[in-house]
KESEMAR-151123 format. One record per residue (C-alpha): x, y, z; residue number from 1. Coordinates in Angstrom, 3 decimals, padded with zeros to 6 digits. Example, Ala and Ser with C-alpha at 12.3 -4.5 7.8 and 13.67 -1.06 7.14 Angstrom:
% KESEMAR-151123
+----------+----------+----------+-----+
!       xx !       yy !       zz !   n !
+----------+----------+----------+-----+
!  012.300 ! -004.500 !  007.800 !   1 !
!  013.670 ! -001.060 !  007.140 !   2 !
+----------+----------+----------+-----+
This chain:
% KESEMAR-151123
+----------+----------+----------+-----+
!       xx !       yy !       zz !   n !
+----------+----------+----------+-----+
!  053.045 ! -007.528 !  058.474 !   1 !
!  054.431 ! -010.965 !  057.497 !   2 !
!  052.644 ! -013.872 !  059.149 !   3 !
!  053.186 ! -017.622 !  059.040 !   4 !
!  050.373 ! -020.153 !  058.752 !   5 !
!  051.112 ! -023.075 !  061.111 !   6 !
!  052.315 ! -026.029 !  059.072 !   7 !
!  053.506 ! -023.963 !  056.095 !   8 !
!  057.055 ! -022.732 !  055.520 !   9 !
!  056.432 ! -019.409 !  053.796 !  10 !
!  054.923 ! -016.223 !  055.225 !  11 !
!  052.128 ! -014.203 !  053.695 !  12 !
!  051.155 ! -010.578 !  054.279 !  13 !
!  048.447 ! -009.502 !  056.684 !  14 !
!  047.256 ! -005.946 !  057.371 !  15 !
!  049.079 ! -004.425 !  060.355 !  16 !
!  047.714 ! -005.879 !  063.592 !  17 !
!  046.541 ! -004.315 !  066.834 !  18 !
!  047.242 ! -005.655 !  070.318 !  19 !
!  045.088 ! -005.774 !  073.431 !  20 !
!  046.536 ! -006.668 !  076.825 !  21 !
!  045.341 ! -007.614 !  080.287 !  22 !
!  047.748 ! -007.307 !  083.213 !  23 !
!  047.886 ! -006.694 !  086.937 !  24 !
!  044.633 ! -007.005 !  088.838 !  25 !
!  043.509 ! -006.792 !  085.884 !  26 !
!  043.734 ! -003.725 !  083.719 !  27 !
!  042.730 ! -003.979 !  080.090 !  28 !
!  044.273 ! -001.902 !  077.317 !  29 !
!  041.992 ! -002.151 !  074.309 !  30 !
!  042.989 ! -002.480 !  070.661 !  31 !
!  042.331 !  001.252 !  070.316 !  32 !
!  044.468 !  002.179 !  073.344 !  33 !
!  041.912 !  002.781 !  076.083 !  34 !
!  042.909 !  001.638 !  079.591 !  35 !
!  040.161 !  000.299 !  081.830 !  36 !
!  040.076 ! -001.400 !  085.231 !  37 !
!  037.645 ! -004.228 !  085.838 !  38 !
!  037.610 ! -006.555 !  088.835 !  39 !
!  035.084 ! -009.333 !  088.190 !  40 !
!  036.070 ! -012.927 !  089.005 !  41 !
!  034.072 ! -014.737 !  086.315 !  42 !
!  034.896 ! -015.795 !  082.748 !  43 !
!  034.673 ! -013.000 !  080.181 !  44 !
!  034.889 ! -012.528 !  076.419 !  45 !
!  038.285 ! -010.880 !  076.033 !  46 !
!  037.781 ! -010.546 !  072.288 !  47 !
!  035.996 ! -012.319 !  069.476 !  48 !
!  035.236 ! -011.937 !  065.801 !  49 !
!  031.669 ! -010.627 !  065.900 !  50 !
!  031.214 ! -010.584 !  062.125 !  51 !
!  031.987 ! -014.125 !  060.996 !  52 !
!  032.875 ! -015.920 !  064.238 !  53 !
!  036.408 ! -016.942 !  063.201 !  54 !
!  037.729 ! -016.898 !  066.783 !  55 !
!  036.867 ! -016.172 !  070.395 !  56 !
!  039.217 ! -015.580 !  073.342 !  57 !
!  037.917 ! -015.935 !  076.914 !  58 !
!  039.707 ! -014.912 !  080.123 !  59 !
!  038.890 ! -016.323 !  083.563 !  60 !
!  039.760 ! -014.222 !  086.621 !  61 !
!  040.128 ! -015.100 !  090.294 !  62 !
!  040.607 ! -012.971 !  093.394 !  63 !
!  043.637 ! -014.766 !  094.916 !  64 !
!  041.937 ! -014.427 !  098.280 !  65 !
!  041.615 ! -010.615 !  098.175 !  66 !
!  038.065 ! -009.257 !  098.055 !  67 !
!  037.308 ! -006.524 !  095.537 !  68 !
!  040.150 ! -007.158 !  093.082 !  69 !
!  041.052 ! -009.992 !  090.684 !  70 !
!  043.766 ! -011.356 !  088.414 !  71 !
!  043.718 ! -013.255 !  085.122 !  72 !
!  043.880 ! -016.963 !  085.956 !  73 !
!  043.531 ! -018.654 !  082.572 !  74 !
!  042.889 ! -017.910 !  078.903 !  75 !
!  040.870 ! -020.049 !  076.471 !  76 !
!  041.093 ! -019.662 !  072.683 !  77 !
!  038.387 ! -021.067 !  070.375 !  78 !
!  039.395 ! -021.462 !  066.726 !  79 !
!  037.606 ! -023.755 !  064.283 !  80 !
!  037.186 ! -027.110 !  066.018 !  81 !
!  040.168 ! -026.459 !  068.311 !  82 !
!  040.008 ! -025.197 !  071.907 !  83 !
!  043.275 ! -024.146 !  073.567 !  84 !
!  043.463 ! -023.558 !  077.325 !  85 !
!  046.446 ! -021.598 !  078.653 !  86 !
!  046.547 ! -022.385 !  082.367 !  87 !
!  048.755 ! -021.722 !  085.391 !  88 !
!  052.092 ! -023.522 !  085.909 !  89 !
!  052.796 ! -023.705 !  082.138 !  90 !
!  049.998 ! -026.205 !  081.562 !  91 !
!  048.492 ! -026.053 !  078.064 !  92 !
!  045.479 ! -028.116 !  077.006 !  93 !
!  044.245 ! -028.630 !  073.454 !  94 !
!  040.682 ! -029.993 !  073.244 !  95 !
!  040.863 ! -030.815 !  076.966 !  96 !
!  044.083 ! -032.855 !  076.688 !  97 !
!  047.365 ! -031.641 !  078.182 !  98 !
!  050.066 ! -031.248 !  075.510 !  99 !
!  053.838 ! -030.824 !  075.614 ! 100 !
!  055.385 ! -027.808 !  073.904 ! 101 !
!  056.227 ! -027.040 !  071.178 ! 102 !
!  052.915 ! -028.242 !  069.755 ! 103 !
!  051.588 ! -028.068 !  066.164 ! 104 !
!  048.003 ! -028.791 !  065.127 ! 105 !
!  047.719 ! -028.243 !  061.369 ! 106 !
!  046.383 ! -026.057 !  059.955 ! 107 !
!  045.225 ! -024.066 !  062.946 ! 108 !
!  047.796 ! -023.536 !  065.694 ! 109 !
!  051.415 ! -023.616 !  066.789 ! 110 !
!  052.239 ! -023.227 !  070.508 ! 111 !
!  055.681 ! -022.858 !  072.065 ! 112 !
!  057.285 ! -021.638 !  075.284 ! 113 !
!  060.083 ! -019.078 !  075.527 ! 114 !
!  061.364 ! -018.672 !  079.100 ! 115 !
!  058.462 ! -016.914 !  080.893 ! 116 !
!  056.098 ! -016.622 !  077.922 ! 117 !
!  053.882 ! -019.034 !  076.005 ! 118 !
!  053.294 ! -018.037 !  072.365 ! 119 !
!  050.230 ! -019.197 !  070.435 ! 120 !
!  050.315 ! -018.601 !  066.662 ! 121 !
!  047.278 ! -019.286 !  064.477 ! 122 !
!  046.609 ! -019.624 !  060.766 ! 123 !
!  044.358 ! -016.529 !  060.733 ! 124 !
!  047.012 ! -014.231 !  062.192 ! 125 !
!  045.551 ! -014.214 !  065.723 ! 126 !
!  048.414 ! -014.390 !  068.251 ! 127 !
!  048.296 ! -014.829 !  072.018 ! 128 !
!  051.218 ! -014.246 !  074.409 ! 129 !
!  050.585 ! -015.640 !  077.897 ! 130 !
!  052.749 ! -015.122 !  080.980 ! 131 !
!  051.020 ! -017.388 !  083.468 ! 132 !
!  051.225 ! -015.106 !  086.483 ! 133 !
!  048.516 ! -012.882 !  084.953 ! 134 !
!  049.706 ! -011.106 !  081.789 ! 135 !
!  048.083 ! -011.828 !  078.416 ! 136 !
!  048.405 ! -010.075 !  075.059 ! 137 !
!  046.130 ! -010.762 !  072.098 ! 138 !
!  047.110 ! -009.562 !  068.637 ! 139 !
!  044.720 ! -009.595 !  065.676 ! 140 !
!  045.560 ! -008.652 !  062.069 ! 141 !
!  044.136 ! -005.508 !  060.486 ! 142 !
!  041.735 ! -007.603 !  058.413 ! 143 !
!  039.578 ! -007.771 !  061.596 ! 144 !
!  039.413 ! -004.001 !  061.978 ! 145 !
!  035.943 ! -003.018 !  063.151 ! 146 !
!  034.946 ! -006.695 !  063.494 ! 147 !
!  035.875 ! -007.398 !  067.120 ! 148 !
!  033.921 ! -007.088 !  070.356 ! 149 !
!  034.502 ! -007.907 !  074.024 ! 150 !
!  036.655 ! -006.348 !  076.742 ! 151 !
!  039.296 ! -005.479 !  074.118 ! 152 !
!  036.909 ! -003.199 !  072.245 ! 153 !
!  035.931 ! -002.918 !  068.592 ! 154 !
!  039.305 ! -002.113 !  066.911 ! 155 !
!  038.120 !  000.923 !  064.929 ! 156 !
!  040.928 !  003.335 !  065.954 ! 157 !
!  038.441 !  005.306 !  068.068 ! 158 !
!  038.811 !  004.609 !  071.790 ! 159 !
!  035.815 !  006.709 !  072.870 ! 160 !
!  033.306 !  003.974 !  071.943 ! 161 !
!  035.223 !  001.017 !  073.398 ! 162 !
!  032.784 !  000.479 !  076.298 ! 163 !
!  030.175 ! -001.019 !  073.967 ! 164 !
!  028.124 ! -003.826 !  075.497 ! 165 !
!  026.737 ! -006.901 !  073.640 ! 166 !
!  023.379 ! -005.137 !  073.228 ! 167 !
!  025.136 ! -002.365 !  071.267 ! 168 !
!  024.695 !  000.279 !  073.976 ! 169 !
!  027.734 !  002.295 !  075.118 ! 170 !
!  028.085 !  002.713 !  078.893 ! 171 !
!  030.222 !  005.064 !  080.988 ! 172 !
!  030.655 !  002.477 !  083.752 ! 173 !
!  033.659 !  000.186 !  083.438 ! 174 !
!  032.085 ! -002.393 !  085.771 ! 175 !
!  028.795 ! -002.432 !  083.838 ! 176 !
!  030.761 ! -002.861 !  080.615 ! 177 !
!  032.921 ! -005.673 !  082.008 ! 178 !
!  030.016 ! -007.533 !  083.584 ! 179 !
!  028.079 ! -007.383 !  080.308 ! 180 !
!  030.754 ! -009.550 !  078.635 ! 181 !
!  030.519 ! -012.331 !  081.211 ! 182 !
!  030.323 ! -015.826 !  079.693 ! 183 !
!  027.123 ! -017.402 !  081.039 ! 184 !
!  027.277 ! -020.818 !  079.385 ! 185 !
!  029.793 ! -023.429 !  078.269 ! 186 !
!  032.438 ! -025.417 !  080.135 ! 187 !
!  033.900 ! -022.432 !  082.026 ! 188 !
!  030.673 ! -021.076 !  083.450 ! 189 !
!  030.981 ! -020.601 !  087.206 ! 190 !
!  027.837 ! -019.580 !  089.064 ! 191 !
!  029.879 ! -018.796 !  092.198 ! 192 !
!  031.935 ! -016.034 !  090.593 ! 193 !
!  031.630 ! -012.418 !  091.701 ! 194 !
!  030.687 ! -009.540 !  089.371 ! 195 !
!  032.988 ! -006.561 !  089.182 ! 196 !
!  032.241 ! -003.299 !  090.976 ! 197 !
!  033.713 !  000.177 !  090.579 ! 198 !
!  036.303 !  000.128 !  093.362 ! 199 !
!  039.174 !  002.371 !  094.472 ! 200 !
!  041.663 !  000.191 !  096.376 ! 201 !
!  043.776 !  003.218 !  097.381 ! 202 !
!  040.797 !  004.749 !  099.164 ! 203 !
!  040.377 !  001.592 !  101.226 ! 204 !
!  044.103 !  001.059 !  101.805 ! 205 !
!  044.705 !  004.462 !  103.407 ! 206 !
!  047.092 !  007.373 !  102.968 ! 207 !
!  050.349 !  005.552 !  103.806 ! 208 !
!  049.654 !  002.735 !  101.359 ! 209 !
!  048.832 !  005.202 !  098.577 ! 210 !
!  051.960 !  007.245 !  099.318 ! 211 !
!  054.118 !  004.096 !  099.195 ! 212 !
!  052.467 !  002.989 !  095.935 ! 213 !
!  053.128 !  006.379 !  094.323 ! 214 !
!  056.767 !  006.255 !  095.403 ! 215 !
!  057.428 !  002.776 !  094.023 ! 216 !
!  055.583 !  003.411 !  090.761 ! 217 !
!  057.636 !  006.536 !  090.033 ! 218 !
!  060.172 !  004.242 !  088.368 ! 219 !
!  057.860 !  004.286 !  085.325 ! 220 !
!  058.508 !  008.034 !  084.968 ! 221 !
!  062.223 !  007.747 !  085.756 ! 222 !
!  065.285 !  007.856 !  083.488 ! 223 !
!  065.221 !  004.026 !  083.197 ! 224 !
!  062.088 !  004.130 !  081.032 ! 225 !
!  062.698 !  007.579 !  079.541 ! 226 !
!  063.659 !  006.299 !  076.042 ! 227 !
!  060.120 !  004.906 !  075.742 ! 228 !
!  058.197 !  007.944 !  076.984 ! 229 !
!  057.975 !  009.745 !  073.598 ! 230 !
!  056.340 !  006.719 !  071.918 ! 231 !
!  054.364 !  005.239 !  074.842 ! 232 !
!  053.424 !  007.897 !  077.423 ! 233 !
!  053.612 !  006.201 !  080.840 ! 234 !
!  050.655 !  007.885 !  082.575 ! 235 !
!  048.145 !  005.056 !  081.956 ! 236 !
!  050.555 !  002.454 !  083.329 ! 237 !
!  051.511 !  004.688 !  086.250 ! 238 !
!  047.848 !  004.933 !  087.266 ! 239 !
!  047.450 !  001.157 !  086.882 ! 240 !
!  050.600 !  000.593 !  088.944 ! 241 !
!  049.409 !  002.749 !  091.879 ! 242 !
!  046.028 !  001.011 !  091.741 ! 243 !
!  047.695 ! -002.416 !  091.872 ! 244 !
!  050.086 ! -001.655 !  094.703 ! 245 !
!  047.239 ! -000.317 !  096.855 ! 246 !
!  045.310 ! -003.542 !  096.145 ! 247 !
!  048.155 ! -006.014 !  096.544 ! 248 !
!  049.005 ! -005.564 !  100.189 ! 249 !
!  052.051 ! -007.636 !  101.055 ! 250 !
!  052.701 ! -008.921 !  097.508 ! 251 !
!  053.675 ! -005.536 !  096.089 ! 252 !
!  056.830 ! -006.840 !  094.374 ! 253 !
!  054.852 ! -009.211 !  092.133 ! 254 !
!  052.289 ! -006.537 !  091.362 ! 255 !
!  054.935 ! -003.926 !  090.549 ! 256 !
!  056.718 ! -006.349 !  088.214 ! 257 !
!  053.435 ! -007.213 !  086.431 ! 258 !
!  052.875 ! -003.571 !  085.514 ! 259 !
!  056.501 ! -002.851 !  084.615 ! 260 !
!  056.560 ! -005.937 !  082.370 ! 261 !
!  053.333 ! -004.801 !  080.680 ! 262 !
!  054.778 ! -001.334 !  080.017 ! 263 !
!  058.095 ! -002.744 !  078.771 ! 264 !
!  056.156 ! -005.053 !  076.441 ! 265 !
!  054.261 ! -002.084 !  075.008 ! 266 !
!  057.597 ! -000.300 !  074.520 ! 267 !
!  058.998 ! -003.357 !  072.685 ! 268 !
!  055.972 ! -003.382 !  070.388 ! 269 !
!  056.683 !  000.290 !  069.613 ! 270 !
!  060.317 ! -000.525 !  068.778 ! 271 !
!  061.962 !  000.684 !  072.004 ! 272 !
!  063.922 ! -001.862 !  074.045 ! 273 !
!  064.347 ! -000.794 !  077.678 ! 274 !
!  066.917 ! -002.593 !  079.846 ! 275 !
!  065.100 ! -001.991 !  083.112 ! 276 !
!  065.601 ! -005.100 !  085.222 ! 277 !
!  068.303 ! -005.399 !  087.853 ! 278 !
!  069.330 ! -007.809 !  090.591 ! 279 !
!  066.989 ! -005.941 !  092.957 ! 280 !
!  064.150 ! -005.230 !  090.511 ! 281 !
!  062.128 ! -008.053 !  088.918 ! 282 !
!  065.215 ! -010.173 !  088.248 ! 283 !
!  064.720 ! -013.269 !  086.100 ! 284 !
!  066.811 ! -016.207 !  087.251 ! 285 !
!  068.519 ! -017.783 !  084.229 ! 286 !
!  070.474 ! -021.079 !  084.558 ! 287 !
!  073.960 ! -019.553 !  084.665 ! 288 !
!  075.511 ! -023.003 !  085.146 ! 289 !
!  074.300 ! -023.862 !  081.626 ! 290 !
!  075.677 ! -020.632 !  080.188 ! 291 !
!  072.449 ! -018.610 !  079.807 ! 292 !
!  072.084 ! -014.857 !  080.262 ! 293 !
!  068.933 ! -012.721 !  080.415 ! 294 !
!  067.997 ! -010.621 !  077.383 ! 295 !
!  065.093 ! -008.137 !  077.390 ! 296 !
!  064.550 ! -008.663 !  073.666 ! 297 !
!  066.133 ! -011.972 !  072.785 ! 298 !
!  066.218 ! -013.439 !  069.264 ! 299 !
!  063.001 ! -015.409 !  068.764 ! 300 !
!  064.837 ! -018.138 !  066.830 ! 301 !
!  068.121 ! -019.004 !  068.579 ! 302 !
!  071.318 ! -020.101 !  066.872 ! 303 !
!  071.820 ! -023.833 !  067.489 ! 304 !
!  074.305 ! -026.493 !  066.417 ! 305 !
!  071.836 ! -027.430 !  063.669 ! 306 !
!  071.575 ! -023.958 !  062.089 ! 307 !
!  074.945 ! -022.455 !  063.050 ! 308 !
!  076.112 ! -022.434 !  059.399 ! 309 !
!  073.016 ! -020.559 !  058.226 ! 310 !
!  073.547 ! -016.768 !  057.981 ! 311 !
!  071.808 ! -014.961 !  060.850 ! 312 !
!  069.778 ! -012.814 !  058.439 ! 313 !
!  068.323 ! -015.940 !  056.836 ! 314 !
!  067.318 ! -017.400 !  060.219 ! 315 !
!  065.640 ! -014.142 !  061.204 ! 316 !
!  063.884 ! -013.745 !  057.846 ! 317 !
!  062.203 ! -017.142 !  058.376 ! 318 !
!  061.268 ! -016.351 !  061.956 ! 319 !
!  058.114 ! -014.275 !  062.297 ! 320 !
!  057.760 ! -014.107 !  066.047 ! 321 !
!  058.159 ! -011.212 !  068.456 ! 322 !
!  061.350 ! -010.917 !  070.445 ! 323 !
!  060.521 ! -011.749 !  074.040 ! 324 !
!  062.344 ! -011.266 !  077.345 ! 325 !
!  064.035 ! -014.472 !  078.344 ! 326 !
!  067.150 ! -016.580 !  078.863 ! 327 !
!  069.452 ! -016.651 !  075.836 ! 328 !
!  072.900 ! -017.867 !  074.916 ! 329 !
!  075.390 ! -014.969 !  074.937 ! 330 !
!  077.156 ! -013.883 !  071.740 ! 331 !
!  079.693 ! -016.454 !  070.586 ! 332 !
!  077.859 ! -019.439 !  072.077 ! 333 !
!  075.195 ! -021.618 !  070.460 ! 334 !
!  072.329 ! -023.642 !  071.914 ! 335 !
!  072.617 ! -027.440 !  072.064 ! 336 !
!  070.650 ! -029.825 !  074.312 ! 337 !
!  069.610 ! -026.872 !  076.499 ! 338 !
!  073.215 ! -025.785 !  077.104 ! 339 !
!  075.139 ! -022.831 !  075.666 ! 340 !
!  078.353 ! -024.182 !  074.144 ! 341 !
!  081.119 ! -022.798 !  071.892 ! 342 !
!  080.449 ! -023.460 !  068.227 ! 343 !
!  083.590 ! -025.621 !  067.866 ! 344 !
!  082.219 ! -028.002 !  070.538 ! 345 !
!  079.136 ! -028.769 !  068.442 ! 346 !
!  078.822 ! -032.427 !  067.460 ! 347 !
!  079.371 ! -033.120 !  063.802 ! 348 !
!  076.052 ! -033.040 !  061.984 ! 349 !
!  075.706 ! -035.016 !  058.751 ! 350 !
!  072.793 ! -033.846 !  056.624 ! 351 !
!  071.512 ! -036.909 !  054.785 ! 352 !
!  068.940 ! -037.095 !  052.021 ! 353 !
!  066.204 ! -037.631 !  054.613 ! 354 !
!  064.654 ! -034.766 !  056.513 ! 355 !
!  066.332 ! -035.862 !  059.771 ! 356 !
!  069.929 ! -034.865 !  060.371 ! 357 !
!  072.275 ! -037.430 !  061.835 ! 358 !
!  074.413 ! -036.367 !  064.794 ! 359 !
!  077.820 ! -037.938 !  065.342 ! 360 !
!  079.898 ! -037.237 !  068.425 ! 361 !
+----------+----------+----------+-----+
């Protein structure tokens, strides 16, 4: 897979990566494809390089006021001498200082925001996608195969041994496994946090709640998502969805959307784009007055007044980022000053000998 080192123009090749995700309240899908449910409200090692210590990714959970379940609250990435905190409300801190996006710290990191997603790119090929409600995806290149540990597993293409604890022992208990990866030192250590237990929220919620959860989650097995079923079987996400809706109580819409977004993201990674949103289902409000429309798999590098004369294939060949769901300019319009405008309305841009282009109205 081509990858770009922050600060350099040209890509280099990295062995094909694997992705681990945490979503809902929270469910973890490991690099090797195992789904597990873990409800602790402490800070945990999501994944780290256990061979040479190149990186470590921690996730902090909270219970949002509901006992027995939890959601991902923030993600912290440690890389070289740089610490990146991905927080709620689109706040990003680098070495404890809030930064504005896009942000480049050579040679380690590049961070940007695309609609509802923050993308962190690193010089070692580690990538983090963060949707601040509670969805995080961590991608590591194949060069780290068999070198990782944490809640995301060991990336050896064998899911049966993913519940390996720091002491090397494999457990059958998801809560014992999760609790073993709790971070017990450092700036994010919270003594007041609650360890995870093996819980069944549907058992506590009662028959009616479980029946309602099953009904609403059936959309995952419906014709809307059918194009994705052959490449990403929906059963794991269906189980996670029912679990979430039993646990969420009144906030079932948010919880349903979390799981559907996680499944759609997995479909995108497998090359299947599903147009599943509607006005009544997890709609994303785009600023229509500025000409934007929603696209489930929008171009990661938009056409702007500055690059409108560059062939689209060239733009895309220099743009090594995943397509992400978000607000885009429709075909025929280009982006300028956060508005979608016709190409002929672009200001005249004079490219001088310096690196900065001059704009004339």
